[in-house]
N, C-alpha and C positions, 0 to 999 in steps of 0.2 A: 504493500500500500504506500501511496505517496505521503511523505511526512509533511505536515503543515507547520511552517515556522512559528514558534511560540514567542510572542512579544515579551512575555515576562522573563524569558531567558536571553533576550536580546539576540535572537537567532537571525543571522544573515549569512547564507551559505555561499561560499566561494564557488563560482561556476566557470570562470574564464580559464581555459586550459593553458593559454599562453602565460597568464599571470601565475598560475600554479607551477608551471615549469620554471619560471624565473625565480620564484620563492624557493623551490627545492634546490635550484642551483646555488642560491645565496646561502642556504643552510649547509649544503655540501655534506650530506650524511655518508658515513663510511660503514662497511660491514662490521658488525659486532659492537658498534658504539651503543652505549646506554642512552636512550632518549625517551622523553615524555612529551606527549602532545596534549595540550589543554584544549578542551572543546572540539573534538574531532568532527562532530556533526555528522554529515552524510559521507565523510571519508574522502573528500576531494584531495587533501594533502596526505591523508593517512596511507592510502594505497601506494603512491610513489615513494613515500618515506620507508614503509615497511619492506618494499621490494629491494631497497638499497641496504637497509639495516639488517634484515633477517628477522628481527623481533622489535616490537614497539610497545611501550606502555602508553595508555591513554586515560585521561580523566574526563568523564562525561557525567553531567548532572541529570540530563533528560533520560528518564528510565527507558523510554521506547527506543531511543538511539543507542543507549548502552546495551539493550537486549540484542539489537542488530549487530553491534560490534563484537559481542561475545561469540558470534558465529564464525569469526575469523581466527583461525588456529594460531596465527603469529602475533596476535594482540593480547596484551595483559591489560584487562579492563578494570578500572576503579570507578565505580558509580558513586560519586560524591560531589559535594560543594568544594570547589578548588580552594576556597578560603579556609577549609578545615583539613587540607591534605598536608601531611608531613613529608616534604620533599627529600629530607635526609633519609628517612626510612624507605621511601620509594626508591631512591638510588641504591640503597643496600639490598633491597629486594631484587634488583636487577643485577646484583653481583658487582656493583661499582661503588667507588668512593664518591664519584661525581657523575652527574647526569647532564645531558643537554636538554633544554626545554624549548618547545616551540608551540605556536598556536595562533588561531584567529580568535583573539580574546573578545568576550562580550563587552561592547563599548560602554554599557551602563555601569559596569563594575571594574573597568580596566585599571583605574588607579589603585583601588584596594588590592587587586591581585598583584600589582607591581610591588606594593609595600609588603604584602604577605611574603612574596618571594625574596624580598630583601633580607628576611629573617633566616633564609636558607642559602644565602649566597655562597657560603663556604662549601656547599654540597653541589654547586652548579658550575659546569664548565663554560657554558654560554647560553644565551637566550635569543630567539628570533620570534618576534611577535608582529601580527597584523593589528594595528590600532588606528583609531581616529587620527588623521593627519595633524589635527590641532594639538592633540596630546603629545605626539612625537615632537612637534615643534617646541613644546614646553620642555620636554625631556632633554633635548640637545641644545637648548638656548644658551647663548653667551650673555655675560653681564651687560648692563646698559641697553637691553632690549625689552620690549613689552612682554615677550613670552617668558622671560627669565623669572623664576619664582621658587617656591618651596620644593616643588617636584624636581626642578633642575638641580638644585643644590644637593638634595638627599640622594638622588640617583647618580649624579656625577661624582659624588664622594666614593661610591663603590664600583662604578662601572665606566668603562670606555664605551661610548655609544655612537652609532652611525645610522643615519636615515638612508636605507639602501634601495628602496623601491617605492614609487608612487603607484597607488591602485585606485582607479576611478570607481564611482558607485555602480556603474553598469557591469562591473565584474562579479556582482553578487546577485543572488536570488533569495529574497526580494532585495532590490537596491536600497542601501541606506541613504539618508538625506545629507550625508557628509562625505568628504573625500577621505581616503584611507592611505596608509603607508605601512611599510615593513621596517622595523628597527632591529639592529643587531646590538646586543648588550654583552660585553665581555667583562667579567669581574676583574677588578684591578688586583695585581699580584701583591702589592704592598699598599693597601689603603691607609689613610691617616688613622692612627689609633685613638679614636674619640668614642665617647659614649653615645650610642644611637638615640636613646631617649632624650638626652640632654640636647643634642644637636637638633633633633626634631622640634623640641620646644623652643629653642633659641631662634630657629629659622621661622617658625610659625609666628612668633612674636614680631620678628623683624618685618615680615611681609603682611602683618595684620592691617596696616594702613599704608599702602604703597605710596601714596602721594605725600606723606609726611616724612620729614627727615628722621633718622633713627633716634635722635635725642628724645623725641616724644614717645617712642615705643620701646625699642631695645634699651635705651638709656635708663628708663625707669625700671625695667626688668633687671638690669645689671646692678642698679642701686639696691634693689631688694636683696640681692645676693652679696652685697658688700664687696663688689668687684672693684679692685683698685688698679687694675692693669690699664694698658693703653688701648684705645679703640676710637677711631675717627667716627663720631656720631653725627657729623654735619653732612652726611650723604643719605640718599634714599637707599632702601634695601636692595633695589635692582642694580645699584652701582657697585656693590661689594662682591668681589670674586669668590668663588667656592673656597679657594685656599684660605682666605681670610676668615670665613665662617668656621672652617675646621680649626684654624689656629686659635680662634677665640674660644671655641668649645673646649679645646685642650687646655687653654690657660685657666679657664674657670675651674677645671677639675684639679688643678695643682694646689 
C-alpha cells in the first residue's frame, strides 16, 4: 500500500534520483563501515547506502515504515524517537567505537536532534544531514552576519562543517515550502575543553537581545558570577568569534 506522508512526523520523502546519487557520493560509504540512518522513510537513500555498506542501522519512529524496513535482511531497525536513542550504545551494537550518521532529518525537530547528537559526538565519526537551507546557513555562519547565533557557536565548537549540496523543494514528495541542503559535520579532533552546559548558557544569554551590546546582557550575567577577567562588552553578540566565547567559558571555570 502507498504510504501517506504524516505531517506530525514532518515527512517529506526524497524522490529525485539525481539528488540521491549526489548525496550518496558526498557520504562516500565504504564496505563494512558502521553507519546509522535517521528517518529512512521509504528507503530512497537506504537502499544505495546498504548496497555499498553491506549492513545499515536505521532509526525510524513511524511504526508502519519501521515494519516495512524490518523486511530487509541487511537492516538493523530501531523503532524509536531519535531524541531518546543512545548513539554510543548503537555504535557498540554495530561492533564499532564510532559510527557514521546520516539522514533526511524532520525539519520540525532538526535543531533538537543536532543538540541531542552533540551529546554523543565522541561516538560519531561524521554526520551528513539533509536540513532546511536556512538552518544550515545558521550552522556554518561566520561572525558579523545575520545568520550567526547560538547554533553557530555551539556546533562550530565541536564540528568542522560544510554546506555540500543544495536541494530544491521539487526533489521531495510532497515538496516542502522551503529550500533544503546537505551539510557535512566532522567532529573536531581537539575541541576546546569547556563545559557544554556553561557554554550553552553563556551563549544563550549573549544572543538573548541581539540588537543590544553585550554590556546589557552578558555583562550582567558575568557580574552575577563575580567574573573579574577581561571581556570586551561594547560589541553585539554576533560580532564575537567562536574562539572568544570558548575562551570566556574556560576563564569562568578557572
